[in-house]
C-alpha positions in Angstrom: 69.1 22.3 -6.3 65.6 22.4 -4.5 66.7 18.2 -4.5 69.9 19.0 -2.7 68.1 21.0 0.1 66.0 18.5 0.4 68.9 15.6 0.6 70.6 18.3 3.3 67.6 18.7 5.5 67.1 14.6 5.8 70.7 14.6 6.3 70.8 17.2 8.9 67.9 15.3 10.9 69.7 11.8 10.5 72.7 13.6 12.1 70.5 15.0 15.0 68.3 12.1 15.6 71.5 9.7 15.6 72.7 9.6 19.4 68.9 9.2 20.7 68.5 6.6 18.4 71.8 5.2 19.5 70.5 5.5 23.0 67.4 4.1 22.3 69.2 1.0 21.0 71.3 0.4 23.9 68.7 0.8 26.1 66.7 -2.0 24.4 69.9 -4.1 24.5 70.0 -3.5 28.2 66.2 -4.8 28.7 66.6 -7.7 26.4 69.9 -8.7 28.6 67.7 -8.1 31.8 64.9 -10.3 30.3 67.0 -13.0 29.3 68.9 -13.3 32.8 65.4 -13.0 34.3 64.6 -16.1 32.4 67.2 -18.5 33.0 67.5 -17.3 36.4 63.8 -18.2 37.0 64.7 -21.4 34.9 67.7 -22.6 37.3 65.2 -21.8 40.2 62.9 -24.2 38.7 65.6 -27.1 38.1 67.1 -26.6 42.0 63.3 -26.9 43.4 62.2 -29.8 40.9 65.7 -31.6 41.8 64.6 -31.2 45.6 61.2 -32.2 45.1 62.7 -35.8 43.6 64.7 -36.0 46.3 62.2 -35.6 49.0 59.8 -37.9 47.5 62.4 -40.5 46.6 62.8 -40.9 50.4 59.2 -40.4 51.2 57.7 -42.3 48.8 54.8 -40.7 46.7 51.1 -41.0 47.5 48.0 -39.3 45.8 44.5 -38.7 47.1 41.3 -39.8 45.1 37.9 -39.0 45.2 35.9 -42.5 45.5 32.3 -43.0 45.6 31.4 -45.3 48.8 28.1 -47.3 47.9 27.5 -48.4 51.4 27.0 -44.8 52.5 26.3 -43.1 49.6 29.1 -40.4 50.0 32.2 -39.6 48.0 35.4 -40.3 50.5 39.1 -39.2 49.9 41.1 -42.4 49.7 45.2 -42.0 49.9 47.0 -44.3 47.2 50.5 -44.8 47.5 51.9 -45.0 44.1 55.3 -45.5 44.7 56.7 -46.8 48.1 60.0 -44.8 49.9 63.2 -45.7 48.6 62.1 -46.8 45.2 63.3 -45.2 41.8 60.1 -44.5 40.3 59.4 -42.0 43.5 61.9 -39.7 42.4 59.6 -37.6 40.5 58.5 -34.1 40.8 55.2 -32.7 42.2 53.9 -32.0 38.9 54.5 -35.7 37.9 52.4 -36.7 40.8 49.5 -34.2 40.1 49.5 -35.4 36.4 49.3 -39.2 38.0 46.3 -38.2 39.8 44.4 -36.4 37.4 45.0 -39.3 35.0 43.3 -41.7 38.0 41.0 -39.8 38.9 39.6 -39.4 35.5 39.4 -43.1 35.4 38.0 -43.0 39.1 35.2 -40.4 38.2 33.8 -43.0 35.7 33.7 -45.5 38.2 32.1 -43.2 40.6 29.6 -42.6 38.0 28.4 -46.0 37.9 28.4 -47.0 41.1 26.3 -43.5 42.1 23.9 -44.2 39.4 23.4 -47.8 41.3 23.2 -46.7 44.6 20.5 -44.0 43.5 18.6 -47.1 41.6 19.2 -49.4 45.1 18.2 -46.2 47.3 14.8 -45.6 45.3 13.7 -48.8 45.8 14.6 -49.1 49.5 12.9 -45.8 49.9 9.4 -47.4 48.0 10.0 -50.4 50.2 10.2 -48.5 53.6 6.7 -46.7 52.6 7.9 -43.0 53.0 9.1 -43.6 57.0 12.9 -42.8 57.1 12.9 -41.1 60.2 14.1 -44.0 63.5 11.3 -42.8 65.5 8.5 -42.8 63.3 9.5 -46.5 62.3 9.6 -47.0 66.2 5.8 -45.3 66.8 5.0 -47.9 64.0 5.9 -50.8 65.7 4.6 -49.5 69.1 1.1 -49.2 67.4 1.0 -52.2 64.8 3.1 -54.5 67.1 5.7 -55.0 64.0 8.3 -52.9 62.3 7.2 -51.2 59.4 8.3 -52.2 55.8 12.1 -51.8 55.0 12.7 -52.0 58.6 14.2 -54.4 60.9 13.5 -55.4 64.6 17.3 -56.0 65.6 16.3 -58.0 69.2 17.6 -61.0 70.3 15.3 -64.0 70.5 15.2 -63.6 74.3 15.0 -60.1 74.3 11.7 -60.0 72.2 10.7 -63.1 74.7 11.6 -60.6 77.7 9.7 -57.7 75.9 12.7 -55.7 75.6 11.8 -51.9 74.8 11.9 -51.3 71.3 13.9 -48.1 71.4 16.7 -47.9 69.8 16.2 -51.7 68.3 14.5 -50.5 65.1 16.8 -50.2 61.7 16.4 -50.2 58.1 17.2 -53.6 56.6 20.4 -52.3 55.2 21.8 -50.4 58.6 20.6 -53.8 60.2 22.7 -55.7 57.9 25.9 -53.7 58.3 25.4 -54.1 62.3 24.9 -57.6 62.2 27.8 -58.1 59.8 29.8 -56.0 62.2 29.4 -57.9 65.6 29.9 -61.4 63.8 33.1 -59.8 62.8 34.1 -59.0 66.9 32.6 -62.2 67.5 34.9 -63.7 65.7 38.0 -62.0 66.2 36.9 -62.8 70.1 37.0 -66.3 69.5 33.9 -66.9 70.8 31.3 -67.6 67.8 28.4 -67.8 70.3 29.2 -64.4 71.7 27.2 -61.8 70.2 27.6 -58.2 71.2 24.1 -56.3 71.9 23.4 -52.7 72.1 22.8 -53.2 76.0 26.7 -53.9 75.9 27.4 -50.8 74.6 27.9 -47.8 77.1 26.5 -44.8 75.3 29.0 -42.2 77.0 31.8 -44.1 74.9 31.1 -42.0 71.7 31.0 -38.8 73.9 34.4 -39.7 74.9 35.6 -40.1 71.3 34.2 -37.2 70.4 35.9 -35.3 73.0 39.1 -37.3 72.0 38.6 -35.9 68.3 38.1 -32.3 69.3 41.6 -32.6 71.0 43.4 -33.9 68.7 45.3 -31.9 65.7 43.9 -34.4 62.9 41.0 -36.0 61.6 39.9 -39.2 63.2 37.4 -42.1 62.7 34.5 -42.6 65.0 32.9 -46.3 65.0 29.1 -46.5 65.0 26.8 -49.3 66.0 25.5 -50.0 62.8 29.6 -50.5 61.5 29.7 -47.1 59.9 33.3 -45.4 60.4 32.7 -41.4 60.5 35.6 -39.1 59.3 35.5 -36.0 61.7 37.8 -33.1 62.3 38.7 -31.9 65.5 36.4 -28.1 65.1 33.5 -30.4 64.2 33.7 -32.7 67.2 34.4 -29.6 69.2 30.9 -28.6 67.8 29.0 -31.5 68.4 30.6 -31.9 72.3 29.3 -28.3 73.3 26.0 -28.8 71.7 25.2 -32.2 73.4 26.4 -30.7 76.5 24.4 -27.9 76.3 20.8 -30.0 76.3 18.9 -31.3 79.0 19.9 -34.1 80.7 16.9 -36.1 79.1 17.5 -34.8 75.4 21.5 -35.4 76.0 20.6 -39.3 77.0 18.5 -39.5 73.8 20.8 -37.3 71.3 23.8 -39.8 72.7 22.1 -42.9 72.0 20.8 -41.4 68.9 24.2 -40.5 67.4 25.7 -43.8 68.7 23.1 -46.2 66.7 23.8 -45.4 63.2 25.5 -43.2 60.4 21.6 -41.6 59.6 21.1 -40.6 63.3 24.8 -39.3 63.7 24.3 -36.7 60.7 20.9 -35.9 61.4 22.2 -34.7 65.1 25.3 -32.9 63.3 22.7 -30.8 61.4 21.3 -29.5 64.2 24.7 -28.8 65.7 25.5 -26.7 63.2 22.3 -24.9 62.9 23.2 -23.9 66.8 
């Protein structure tokens, strides 16, 4: 009898809970259906976006950006590499596919960067030792004034006629590395002009030219490159160029001319003044 009562009690509980359980099961089914719908919708949206990306990339071509160490400047530049031209069937890839290629190529480039950077640092260490601690151009010019010759690791880039005329050494002393780039650049320009005997000299440069370039860069909507006398190409964005221009124009007349010459000559001088401009 006792067992029968217990059985009846359990049956009554199942009967009472039945509608609730059914409701819960129905709700769970609805939630599962919603989640499944949401998943399918997400996949469909992703499919449509990927399809459009492939179409756009085929029309425009696919290029990637790689960080490449520049042994001439000792800095890491961002270089654009075209991996598939416009119209090529291989260009019909998604942005994710392009990103995978970029990551793979960057890993390989990182190894090259590390080797190039180590070589540069060793070379720079030797160059600094050769320069005997003289790293500033003004110190090098002072050494020349006091000793009648360039300090170790530096070079007087005056022409033979300028030396005979005893032209002022200001702006004529460069590190050997910068002097080499300077000579290579002007030899190349002379060759392009079709006159092998004509070598451009510092005196032929107008100091205001770099200010014109900076002012143009400040008004530009994209980054531009400014070429210095030592052959270095300096990438600069509009905001930085504007800061530079305002800093220089705020200097006194004598300081302004001196600063313009300094940034015109070498990358070393340009970056030194840029640092001061950002501190203002």
